C-alpha positions, -999 to +999 in steps of 0.1 A: -689+636+783-681+598+779-713+574+795-697+547+814-729+524+812-729+527+773-696+517+773-700+488+793-726+480+774-707+482+743-681+456+754-705+434+769-717+431+733-683+427+719-677+403+740-707+384+729-698+388+697-662+371+702-675+343+723-703+334+694-679+333+671-655+315+689-679+286+698-689+285+664-660+285+643-630+258+647-607+279+623-608+305+654-601+279+682-571+267+659-556+301+655-566+311+690-546+280+703-516+284+680-514+320+692-512+311+729-485+285+722-466+314+702-469+337+734-456+308+756-428+303+734-419+339+734-422+339+772-401+312+771-375+321+747-375+361+759-382+376+727-371+414+725-396+439+724-396+441+687-403+406+683-432+409+706-445+441+687-446+418+651-459+384+669-488+410+683-496+423+651-492+389+632-519+373+657-542+404+660-543+401+621-551+365+619-579+367+645-595+400+634-594+384+597-613+353+608-635+372+627-643+394+596-644+365+575-673+349+599-692+383+597-688+382+560-701+343+554-733+351+579-741+383+557-740+365+526-760+337+538-784+361+544-783+373+514-779+344+490-811+336+478-811+370+463-773+368+448-765+332+447-736+338+418-717+362+438-719+344+477-690+314+467-666+346+450-669+362+483-665+333+506-638+324+488-621+360+483-623+360+522-609+324+529-579+343+505-576+371+533-571+348+561-551+323+545-525+353+536-529+367+571-520+333+584-491+319+561-480+357+569-482+349+608-464+317+598-434+336+585-431+359+610-432+333+637-405+315+618-385+348+615-386+349+655-383+316+665-361+299+644-329+318+658-343+311+694-346+276+693-309+272+675-293+292+699 
């Protein structure tokens, strides 16, 4: 059975976590701004349902990658005194994941929007 109070509490914790990372991570704010701009462009250009799906997933991938990156950075900062030589590598690997998601999103965005811009 679903406990509504417990579910609401979970959503509050999740929102609190999102607000915290949004306030503290400049890249997430930039990525969110680009996501909003992309959504506005999608509305203006009246993109297809399939294009909306692709846009939704790449936006989600970038934001999730950034949030996971932020969480892993915090974990590695806590562990830093004990495993100092791996911390930089871990952070670099996560930065690569965010970069890959971002590059993919740009490519998908170009594929979606260039035809609409030049029509």
